[in-house]
C-alpha positions as CSV (number, residue, x, y, z in Angstrom):
1,X,29.6,-28.5,23.9
2,X,25.8,-27.7,23.4
3,X,26.3,-24.4,24.9
4,X,29.3,-23.6,22.4
5,X,27.0,-24.6,19.5
6,X,24.5,-22.3,20.6
7,X,26.9,-19.5,21.0
8,X,28.1,-20.4,17.3
9,X,24.6,-20.2,15.9
10,X,23.6,-16.9,17.8
11,X,27.0,-15.4,16.6
12,X,25.9,-15.9,13.0
13,X,22.7,-14.3,13.8
14,X,24.4,-11.1,15.2
15,X,26.4,-10.9,12.2
16,X,23.3,-10.6,10.0
17,X,23.8,-13.7,8.0
18,X,21.0,-15.6,6.2
19,X,20.2,-18.3,8.4
20,X,17.3,-20.0,6.4
21,X,19.1,-23.1,5.0
22,X,17.9,-25.3,2.3
23,X,16.4,-28.1,4.4
24,X,16.6,-31.5,2.9
25,X,13.1,-32.6,4.0
26,X,12.4,-36.4,3.6
27,X,13.3,-36.8,0.1
28,X,11.2,-33.9,-1.0
29,X,13.9,-31.3,-1.6
30,X,11.9,-28.6,0.1
31,X,12.9,-26.1,2.6
32,X,10.1,-25.6,5.4
33,X,11.8,-22.4,6.8
34,X,10.1,-19.6,5.0
35,X,8.8,-16.5,6.9
36,X,5.7,-14.5,6.2
37,X,4.7,-11.4,8.0
38,X,1.7,-10.5,10.1
39,X,1.1,-7.2,8.6
40,X,-1.8,-5.8,10.2
41,X,-3.7,-6.3,13.6
42,X,-6.5,-4.7,15.3
43,X,-8.1,-5.8,18.5
44,X,-6.8,-9.1,20.0
45,X,-5.2,-11.5,17.6
46,X,-3.4,-14.6,18.9
47,X,-0.8,-17.2,17.5
48,X,0.4,-20.5,18.3
49,X,3.5,-22.1,17.2
50,X,3.6,-25.7,16.0
51,X,3.8,-28.2,18.7
52,X,3.1,-25.3,21.5
53,X,0.3,-25.7,24.1
54,X,0.0,-21.9,24.6
55,X,-1.3,-19.1,22.8
56,X,0.2,-15.8,22.8
57,X,-1.1,-12.4,22.1
58,X,0.6,-11.3,18.6
59,X,2.4,-8.0,17.8
60,X,2.2,-6.6,14.3
61,X,5.4,-7.8,12.2
62,X,5.3,-11.3,14.1
63,X,7.4,-13.5,11.9
64,X,5.0,-16.7,10.9
65,X,6.2,-20.0,9.8
66,X,4.7,-23.4,8.6
67,X,2.5,-24.7,11.2
68,X,1.7,-21.5,13.0
69,X,-2.1,-20.9,13.8
70,X,-3.8,-17.5,13.9
71,X,-7.1,-16.6,15.8
72,X,-9.1,-13.4,16.2
73,X,-11.3,-12.2,18.9
74,X,-14.5,-10.2,18.5
75,X,-13.9,-6.9,16.7
76,X,-10.3,-8.3,15.9
77,X,-8.8,-8.5,12.7
78,X,-5.6,-9.5,10.9
79,X,-3.6,-9.5,7.6
80,X,-0.7,-11.8,6.7
81,X,1.5,-10.8,3.8
82,X,3.5,-13.3,1.7
83,X,6.9,-12.6,0.3
84,X,5.6,-11.4,-3.1
85,X,2.8,-9.1,-1.6
86,X,0.0,-11.9,-1.7
87,X,-2.3,-11.2,1.3
88,X,-4.7,-13.4,3.7
89,X,-7.0,-10.9,5.6
90,X,-8.8,-12.6,8.4
91,X,-12.0,-11.4,9.9
92,X,-13.3,-11.2,13.4
93,X,-13.8,-14.6,15.3
94,X,-11.7,-16.5,12.6
95,X,-9.0,-19.1,12.9
96,X,-6.4,-19.6,10.1
97,X,-3.6,-22.3,9.9
98,X,-0.4,-22.2,7.9
99,X,-0.4,-25.8,6.9
100,X,2.5,-25.7,4.5
101,X,5.0,-22.8,3.7
102,X,7.6,-24.4,2.0
103,X,10.2,-23.6,-0.8
104,X,10.9,-26.0,-3.6
105,X,14.3,-26.6,-5.1
106,X,13.4,-24.7,-8.2
107,X,12.3,-21.6,-6.2
108,X,8.7,-22.0,-6.3
109,X,6.9,-21.4,-3.0
110,X,4.1,-23.9,-1.6
111,X,1.3,-22.0,0.3
112,X,-1.3,-24.0,1.9
113,X,-3.7,-22.7,4.5
114,X,-6.7,-24.0,6.4
115,X,-9.5,-21.8,7.3
116,X,-11.4,-23.6,10.2
117,X,-13.6,-20.9,11.4
118,X,-14.9,-17.4,10.2
119,X,-14.4,-15.4,7.3
120,X,-11.2,-14.4,5.3
121,X,-10.1,-12.8,2.0
122,X,-7.3,-14.1,0.0
123,X,-5.5,-12.3,-2.5
124,X,-2.9,-14.5,-4.2
125,X,-0.2,-13.6,-7.0
126,X,1.5,-16.8,-8.0
127,X,4.8,-16.6,-9.7
128,X,7.4,-18.9,-10.9
129,X,5.4,-22.0,-10.4
130,X,4.0,-20.9,-6.8
131,X,1.2,-23.0,-5.5
132,X,-1.6,-21.6,-3.4
133,X,-4.6,-23.3,-1.7
134,X,-7.1,-22.9,1.2
135,X,-8.8,-25.9,2.5
136,X,-12.1,-25.0,4.4
137,X,-14.2,-27.8,5.9
138,X,-12.8,-30.4,3.5
139,X,-13.2,-28.2,0.6
140,X,-10.1,-27.0,-1.1
141,X,-9.8,-23.9,-2.8
142,X,-7.0,-23.3,-5.5
143,X,-6.7,-20.2,-7.3
144,X,-5.9,-20.1,-11.1
145,X,-3.4,-17.3,-11.6
146,X,-3.6,-14.0,-9.9
147,X,-6.9,-14.1,-8.0
148,X,-8.8,-12.5,-5.1
149,X,-11.7,-14.5,-3.3
150,X,-13.5,-14.6,0.0
151,X,-14.6,-17.7,2.1
152,X,-17.2,-17.6,4.7
153,X,-17.5,-20.7,7.0
154,X,-20.6,-20.9,9.4
155,X,-22.6,-23.8,10.9
156,X,-23.1,-26.1,8.0
157,X,-22.3,-23.7,5.2
158,X,-19.4,-22.7,3.1
159,X,-19.7,-19.7,0.7
160,X,-17.0,-18.7,-1.6
161,X,-17.0,-15.3,-3.7
162,X,-14.6,-14.5,-6.5
163,X,-13.8,-11.0,-7.0
164,X,-10.9,-11.4,-9.5
165,X,-9.3,-14.3,-11.4
166,X,-10.8,-17.7,-10.9
167,X,-10.8,-20.4,-8.2
168,X,-11.1,-24.3,-8.4
169,X,-13.5,-25.5,-5.8
170,X,-13.1,-29.1,-5.1
171,X,-15.2,-31.0,-2.5
172,X,-14.6,-34.9,-1.9
173,X,-17.3,-35.8,-4.4
174,X,-17.1,-33.2,-7.0
175,X,-15.3,-29.8,-8.3
176,X,-16.1,-26.8,-10.2
177,X,-14.2,-23.7,-11.5
178,X,-15.7,-20.3,-10.1
179,X,-15.1,-17.4,-12.4
180,X,-15.0,-13.7,-11.6
181,X,-18.0,-12.2,-9.7
182,X,-19.4,-15.7,-9.1
183,X,-20.7,-17.1,-5.8
184,X,-20.8,-20.9,-4.8
185,X,-22.5,-22.1,-1.8
186,X,-21.6,-25.5,-0.3
187,X,-23.5,-27.6,2.4
188,X,-20.3,-28.9,4.1
189,X,-22.2,-31.8,5.7
190,X,-23.1,-33.4,2.4
191,X,-20.3,-31.8,0.4
192,X,-22.9,-30.8,-2.3
193,X,-22.8,-27.6,-4.0
194,X,-26.0,-25.7,-3.4
195,X,-25.7,-23.0,-5.8
196,X,-23.4,-21.2,-8.2
197,X,-24.7,-17.8,-9.2
198,X,-23.6,-14.0,-9.5
199,X,-24.9,-10.9,-7.7
200,X,-21.9,-10.3,-5.0
201,X,-23.0,-7.7,-2.6
202,X,-20.0,-6.1,-1.0
203,X,-20.3,-5.4,2.7
204,X,-18.2,-3.4,5.1
205,X,-15.5,-6.2,5.0
206,X,-15.1,-6.3,1.3
207,X,-14.8,-2.3,1.3
208,X,-12.1,-2.5,3.8
209,X,-10.3,-4.9,1.6
210,X,-10.6,-2.8,-1.4
211,X,-9.3,0.0,0.6
212,X,-6.1,-1.8,1.8
213,X,-5.4,-3.1,-1.7
214,X,-5.9,0.4,-3.0
215,X,-3.5,1.9,-0.5
216,X,-0.9,-0.6,-1.0
217,X,-1.1,-0.2,-4.7
218,X,-0.7,3.4,-4.8
219,X,2.0,3.6,-1.9
220,X,4.0,1.0,-3.9
221,X,3.7,3.0,-7.2
222,X,4.3,6.3,-5.6
223,X,7.6,5.4,-4.2
224,X,10.8,6.5,-6.0
225,X,13.0,3.9,-4.9
226,X,11.9,0.2,-4.6
227,X,12.3,-3.4,-5.8
228,X,11.1,-4.5,-9.2
229,X,8.4,-6.4,-8.0
230,X,5.9,-6.5,-5.2
231,X,7.7,-7.1,-1.9
232,X,6.1,-7.5,1.7
233,X,6.2,-4.6,3.7
234,X,7.7,-2.2,1.1
235,X,4.2,-0.5,0.8
236,X,4.4,0.6,4.4
237,X,7.4,2.7,3.9
238,X,5.4,5.3,1.8
239,X,2.7,5.5,4.5
240,X,4.8,5.9,7.5
241,X,7.9,7.7,6.4
242,X,9.8,9.4,3.2
243,X,12.5,8.7,1.0
244,X,15.4,11.4,0.3
245,X,18.8,11.5,-0.8
246,X,21.4,11.9,2.1
247,X,24.5,13.5,0.9
248,X,27.6,11.3,1.5
249,X,25.3,8.3,1.9
250,X,22.9,7.9,-0.9
251,X,19.1,7.2,-1.2
252,X,17.4,6.3,2.1
253,X,14.2,6.1,4.1
254,X,13.4,7.7,7.4
255,X,10.1,7.2,9.5
256,X,7.7,9.7,10.7
257,X,8.9,9.3,14.6
258,X,9.3,11.2,17.8
259,X,12.1,13.0,18.8
260,X,14.8,10.9,20.5
261,X,13.6,7.7,18.5
262,X,16.2,5.1,17.6
263,X,16.0,1.7,15.8
264,X,15.2,-1.5,17.5
265,X,13.7,0.5,20.5
266,X,10.0,-0.6,20.4
267,X,9.1,-4.3,20.2
268,X,10.2,-7.5,21.5
269,X,13.0,-10.1,21.2
270,X,11.7,-13.6,20.5
271,X,13.4,-16.9,20.1
272,X,13.0,-18.7,16.8
273,X,14.5,-22.2,16.7
274,X,15.6,-21.7,13.1
275,X,17.0,-18.2,13.6
276,X,17.7,-17.6,17.3
277,X,17.1,-14.3,18.7
278,X,14.6,-12.4,16.4
279,X,13.4,-8.7,16.6
280,X,9.5,-8.3,16.3
281,X,9.0,-4.6,15.7
282,X,5.8,-3.0,17.4
283,X,5.8,-0.2,14.8
284,X,3.4,-0.7,11.9
285,X,6.2,-0.2,9.3
286,X,8.8,-2.3,11.2
287,X,9.3,-5.2,8.9
288,X,11.4,-4.4,5.8
289,X,13.9,-1.8,7.8
290,X,14.7,-4.3,10.6
291,X,15.2,-7.6,8.5
292,X,16.9,-6.2,5.3
293,X,19.4,-3.5,4.5
294,X,21.1,-1.4,7.4
295,X,20.6,1.6,9.5
296,X,22.7,4.8,9.3
297,X,23.2,7.8,11.6
298,X,24.4,11.1,10.8
299,X,24.6,14.1,13.3
300,X,22.8,16.1,10.8
301,X,20.2,13.7,9.7
302,X,19.5,11.6,12.7
303,X,18.6,7.8,11.9
304,X,17.7,6.6,8.3
305,X,17.5,3.2,6.7
306,X,19.4,2.3,3.5
307,X,18.1,-0.8,1.5
308,X,21.5,-1.9,0.0
309,X,21.3,-5.1,-2.0
310,X,18.1,-6.2,-0.3
311,X,19.6,-9.7,0.1
312,X,18.0,-12.3,2.3
313,X,15.8,-11.9,5.3
314,X,17.6,-11.6,8.7
315,X,16.3,-12.1,12.2
316,X,18.0,-8.7,13.3
317,X,20.9,-6.8,12.2
318,X,22.3,-5.5,15.7
319,X,25.3,-5.5,17.5
320,X,25.0,-7.1,20.9
321,X,26.4,-5.8,24.4
322,X,26.3,-6.8,27.8
323,X,26.9,-6.1,31.3
324,X,25.9,-7.0,35.1
325,X,22.3,-7.8,35.0
326,X,21.6,-6.3,31.5
327,X,21.7,-6.7,27.8
328,X,22.0,-4.3,25.2
329,X,22.4,-3.9,21.3
330,X,22.6,-1.2,18.6
331,X,22.0,-1.4,14.9
332,X,24.9,-2.9,13.0
333,X,25.4,-1.3,9.6
334,X,27.1,1.4,7.4
335,X,27.3,4.7,9.3
336,X,26.1,3.2,12.8
337,X,27.1,5.2,15.7
338,X,30.1,3.6,17.1
339,X,30.7,5.9,19.8
340,X,27.5,5.3,21.3
341,X,28.3,1.6,21.5
342,X,25.3,0.0,23.3
343,X,22.1,2.2,22.3
344,X,19.5,0.3,24.0
345,X,19.8,-1.7,27.2
346,X,17.2,-3.4,29.2
347,X,17.5,-5.9,32.3
348,X,18.4,-9.4,31.3
349,X,15.0,-10.7,32.2
350,X,13.0,-8.6,29.6
351,X,14.4,-10.6,26.8
352,X,15.0,-13.9,28.5
353,X,11.3,-14.0,29.5
354,X,9.9,-12.6,26.3
355,X,9.0,-9.3,27.5
356,X,8.2,-6.1,25.3
357,X,10.8,-3.4,24.9
358,X,9.6,0.3,25.3
359,X,11.1,3.6,26.6
360,X,10.1,2.7,30.1
361,X,12.2,-0.6,30.1
362,X,15.3,1.1,28.9
363,X,18.0,1.4,31.7
364,X,21.3,3.6,31.8
365,X,24.5,1.8,31.7
366,X,28.0,2.8,32.8
367,X,30.6,2.9,29.9
368,X,33.3,1.0,31.8
369,X,30.8,-1.9,32.3
370,X,29.8,-2.3,28.5
371,X,31.4,-5.4,26.6
372,X,30.6,-6.4,23.3
373,X,29.4,-10.1,22.8
374,X,28.6,-12.1,19.9
375,X,25.3,-12.8,21.3
376,X,23.1,-13.1,24.5
377,X,24.6,-15.6,26.7
378,X,21.6,-16.8,28.5
379,X,19.0,-19.3,27.0
380,X,15.3,-18.3,26.4
381,X,12.4,-19.2,28.7
382,X,9.4,-20.8,27.4
383,X,7.7,-17.2,27.4
384,X,10.3,-16.0,24.9
385,X,9.4,-18.8,22.5
386,X,5.8,-17.9,22.1
387,X,6.0,-15.2,19.2
388,X,4.1,-12.7,21.5
389,X,3.2,-12.2,25.1
390,X,1.1,-14.8,26.7
391,X,-2.5,-14.5,26.1
392,X,-3.8,-15.2,29.5
393,X,-7.7,-14.7,30.1
394,X,-8.2,-12.4,27.2
395,X,-11.5,-12.6,25.2
396,X,-12.3,-16.1,23.9
397,X,-11.8,-16.7,20.2
398,X,-12.0,-19.8,17.9
399,X,-9.8,-22.8,18.9
400,X,-8.2,-20.8,21.8
401,X,-8.5,-22.3,25.3
402,X,-7.9,-19.2,27.7
403,X,-6.8,-19.2,31.1
404,X,-10.4,-19.3,32.3
405,X,-10.9,-22.5,30.0
406,X,-13.3,-20.5,27.6
407,X,-13.4,-21.4,24.0
408,X,-15.3,-20.2,20.8
409,X,-15.8,-23.2,18.4
410,X,-17.6,-21.3,15.7
411,X,-18.5,-17.9,14.7
412,X,-21.9,-16.1,15.0
413,X,-24.4,-16.4,12.2
414,X,-24.7,-13.6,10.0
415,X,-26.4,-15.4,7.0
416,X,-30.0,-16.7,6.8
417,X,-31.6,-19.6,4.8
418,X,-34.3,-18.4,2.4
419,X,-36.2,-20.0,-0.4
420,X,-35.0,-19.6,-3.9
421,X,-35.2,-20.8,-7.4
422,X,-32.6,-23.0,-9.2
423,X,-30.7,-24.0,-6.3
424,X,-29.9,-27.5,-7.7
425,X,-30.7,-31.1,-6.5
426,X,-29.2,-30.9,-3.0
427,X,-30.9,-27.7,-2.1
428,X,-34.1,-28.7,-3.7
429,X,-34.5,-31.1,-0.7
430,X,-34.1,-28.2,1.6
431,X,-35.4,-25.7,-0.5
432,X,-33.0,-23.1,0.7
433,X,-29.8,-21.5,0.0
434,X,-27.5,-19.2,2.1
435,X,-27.4,-15.5,1.4
436,X,-26.1,-12.7,3.3
437,X,-28.4,-10.5,5.4
438,X,-26.0,-8.2,7.1
439,X,-22.6,-7.0,6.8
440,X,-19.5,-8.7,8.3
441,X,-17.6,-6.2,10.6
442,X,-14.4,-4.6,9.4
443,X,-11.5,-2.7,10.6
444,X,-12.0,0.9,11.5
445,X,-8.9,2.2,9.6
446,X,-6.8,1.4,6.5
447,X,-3.5,2.1,8.2
448,X,-2.6,0.9,11.7
449,X,-2.8,3.7,14.2
450,X,-4.6,6.1,11.9
451,X,-7.1,8.7,13.1
452,X,-10.5,7.5,11.9
453,X,-12.1,10.9,11.9
454,X,-9.1,12.1,9.6
455,X,-9.3,9.2,7.4
456,X,-13.1,9.5,6.9
457,X,-12.6,13.1,6.2
458,X,-9.9,12.8,3.6
459,X,-11.8,9.9,1.8
460,X,-15.1,12.0,1.7
461,X,-13.3,14.8,0.1
462,X,-12.6,13.0,-3.2
463,X,-14.1,10.6,-5.5
464,X,-12.7,7.5,-4.0
465,X,-10.0,5.3,-5.2
466,X,-11.3,4.7,-9.0
467,X,-11.5,8.4,-9.4
468,X,-8.0,8.8,-7.8
469,X,-6.7,5.9,-10.1
470,X,-8.0,7.7,-13.0
471,X,-6.2,11.0,-12.4
472,X,-2.8,8.7,-11.3
473,X,-3.0,7.0,-14.7
474,X,-3.6,10.3,-16.6
475,X,-0.5,11.7,-15.0
476,X,-2.0,14.2,-12.7
477,X,-1.6,14.5,-8.9
478,X,-2.5,11.3,-7.0
479,X,-0.9,10.4,-3.7
480,X,-1.5,7.6,-1.2
481,X,-2.8,8.2,2.2
482,X,0.1,8.9,4.7
483,X,0.2,8.7,8.6
484,X,2.0,11.1,10.6
485,X,2.0,11.0,14.4
486,X,1.2,13.9,16.8
487,X,4.5,15.6,17.6
488,X,5.9,14.2,14.3
489,X,9.6,14.5,13.2
490,X,11.3,13.2,10.2
491,X,14.8,12.1,9.6
492,X,14.5,9.2,12.1
493,X,13.2,11.2,14.7
494,X,16.1,13.5,15.0
495,X,14.8,16.8,13.9
496,X,11.5,18.1,14.7
497,X,9.4,19.4,11.8
498,X,9.1,22.8,13.2
499,X,12.7,23.3,13.9
500,X,13.4,22.2,10.3
501,X,10.8,24.5,8.7
502,X,12.0,27.6,11.1
503,X,13.3,30.4,8.9
504,X,12.7,28.5,5.7
505,X,9.5,30.0,4.6
506,X,8.8,26.7,3.1
507,X,5.8,24.3,1.8
508,X,5.6,21.0,3.9
509,X,5.7,17.7,2.1
510,X,4.5,14.9,4.3
511,X,6.1,16.2,7.5
512,X,9.4,17.2,5.8
513,X,10.2,20.9,4.9
514,X,11.0,22.2,1.6
515,X,13.1,25.5,0.4
516,X,13.4,27.3,-2.7
517,X,15.7,26.2,-5.3
518,X,18.1,28.9,-4.8
519,X,18.6,27.3,-1.3
520,X,19.6,23.8,-2.6
521,X,23.2,23.0,-1.9
522,X,25.5,22.1,-4.6
523,X,25.6,18.4,-3.1
524,X,22.1,17.9,-3.9
525,X,21.9,15.1,-6.6
526,X,18.5,13.5,-6.6
527,X,15.8,14.3,-9.3
528,X,12.2,14.0,-8.0
529,X,10.3,11.6,-10.4
530,X,7.1,10.8,-8.4
531,X,5.1,8.5,-10.7
532,X,1.7,10.1,-11.7
533,X,2.9,13.6,-10.3
534,X,3.5,16.8,-12.2
535,X,6.2,17.8,-9.7
536,X,9.5,17.8,-10.8
537,X,13.1,19.2,-9.7
538,X,16.1,18.5,-7.7
539,X,15.6,17.1,-4.0
540,X,18.1,16.6,-1.3
541,X,17.9,16.5,2.7
542,X,19.8,19.6,4.0
543,X,22.2,19.6,6.7
544,X,19.6,21.5,8.7
545,X,17.4,18.4,8.7
546,X,14.7,19.5,6.2
547,X,13.8,18.2,2.9
548,X,15.1,20.7,0.1
549,X,13.0,20.8,-2.8
550,X,13.2,22.8,-6.2
551,X,11.1,23.2,-9.2
552,X,7.4,23.2,-9.4
553,X,5.1,21.8,-6.7
554,X,1.6,21.3,-5.9
555,X,-0.2,20.1,-2.8
556,X,-3.0,17.6,-2.7
557,X,-5.7,16.6,-0.3
558,X,-6.4,13.2,-1.8
559,X,-6.2,10.0,0.2
560,X,-5.9,6.3,-0.2
561,X,-8.8,3.8,0.0
562,X,-12.2,4.6,0.7
563,X,-15.7,3.3,1.3
564,X,-15.9,1.8,4.8
565,X,-16.7,3.3,8.3
566,X,-15.3,3.0,11.7
567,X,-14.5,4.5,14.8
568,X,-11.4,5.3,17.4
569,X,-8.1,6.8,16.5
570,X,-5.8,9.3,18.1
571,X,-3.3,10.2,15.4
572,X,-3.1,12.8,12.6
573,X,-3.5,11.9,8.9
574,X,-2.4,13.8,5.9
575,X,-2.6,12.7,2.4
576,X,0.4,14.6,1.0
577,X,3.9,12.9,0.1
578,X,6.9,13.5,-1.8
579,X,8.9,11.0,-3.6
580,X,12.4,11.3,-4.7
581,X,14.4,8.9,-7.2
582,X,17.6,9.0,-9.4
583,X,18.3,7.6,-12.7
584,X,18.4,3.7,-12.3
585,X,16.1,3.6,-9.1
586,X,12.7,4.5,-10.5
587,X,9.6,2.8,-8.8
588,X,8.5,-0.4,-10.0
589,X,5.4,-1.0,-12.3
590,X,2.4,-2.9,-11.8
591,X,1.2,-4.0,-8.3
592,X,-1.5,-6.1,-7.7
């Protein structure tokens, strides 16, 4: 009987139904089965589920729920996106717990976090009664309206800096409202406020946060098709792919991917008690297209994603197949390749034991051995319930006990104590207050997988975000930074760029090709209305696999973000892009 119930639940998952029920939680009327997204990682980032004893090395796009903990190692960083685009960005050697992620009966969201080590910047955008708070060493930080603030905890000192909006800071003995551009230093041993003052000096971490905000804002505004308000993961679509009108289908999006790519082919399957088998994509953009809408395939275009009605979050939208010793799947949606049946197959143990899926894991199956199933028939192992791969003996980090027994309890000191005037009663006894003496480390790139050298070059060739923003609002060219991998193709990895451009004598927009207006098919229906751009004209995706563009056009070398440094990389970056839209599908307005 238990196994039948298991099969029934997983059948609903495979059907792509919304499986986040309204939980009747102990007379509170709250649902605790919300999902937020791990949207950026660099280095070693670990997560631990509530009640678990083992930490896991997280992938980008890991679904995070109430009770999850997140910890970062040295030179490691993470960003978590909430449903409305709010973010929690976590620095190195830091630990953050998602104490409460609940949904009230009136639709408002309760977001209560705990920062127990390190430093983090929080950009919260409450809507419809949402409640946000961050507890740091017994001090509660509560934003009032849309706010962005930073918290640093080390030794016996807490420092709070407010960049936008205002934040209520409450210790067990007193409280104060901290306004924009203000700093508060707190002695966490005595719960006394040491000093409230101005003079924020932004370091490398602050500049990286600004660059991420800028990239997200411009990517969101520059897209021709989008939701009416900020939505987590949507801004990635403009950075890692392109929109177009697909004749016979409508508007869709395709990622910049290599030839032979297919959806649900790079990542891992993990078991979540609330959802069952859940796909965690290893691709930086792999949140919205794998949990909303549907994938389609056309022999002329390849794979592309269509948002549809953008209903509720789904753990995965696939059809399952099984055979002797293997399990397989294929996207389930409009235009899926029925003739291909099982598109990706791996040995059963890969999924059952929580292994990652890549090209090296895929096996060939015999057509006669393929049978459709409602869901995998096996139960998950403990490894498949970690939301990542076992951490093992990776570098130590706050709160994480590794296989070697190592652990870091607090972060290293990057502030010092100096004498200063007007420090208040508590500080007078000590004659000191905390001040920054060196920059906190920050990630090397704005976009995951981007080339640091290319990003630096693009940012140094213009006046930075504020200059770009001025051009944007004045109606001139201003495009967000985009990333295109070496050997890039567009249209879901189906058509190489070189092939799409061959014989067209055309310009290239963000990896897709353009042809003159006279070459546009009569089936072209779209009108290009990129916000902040002077370009206009009909746009379509031709059967040759390229983007056909008519009307006037101009190229831009502007990029997103700016103002921080780093090293590493290995992919190509470009700052040009093209957006398409039709009447009734214009991009939304204000973001952030």
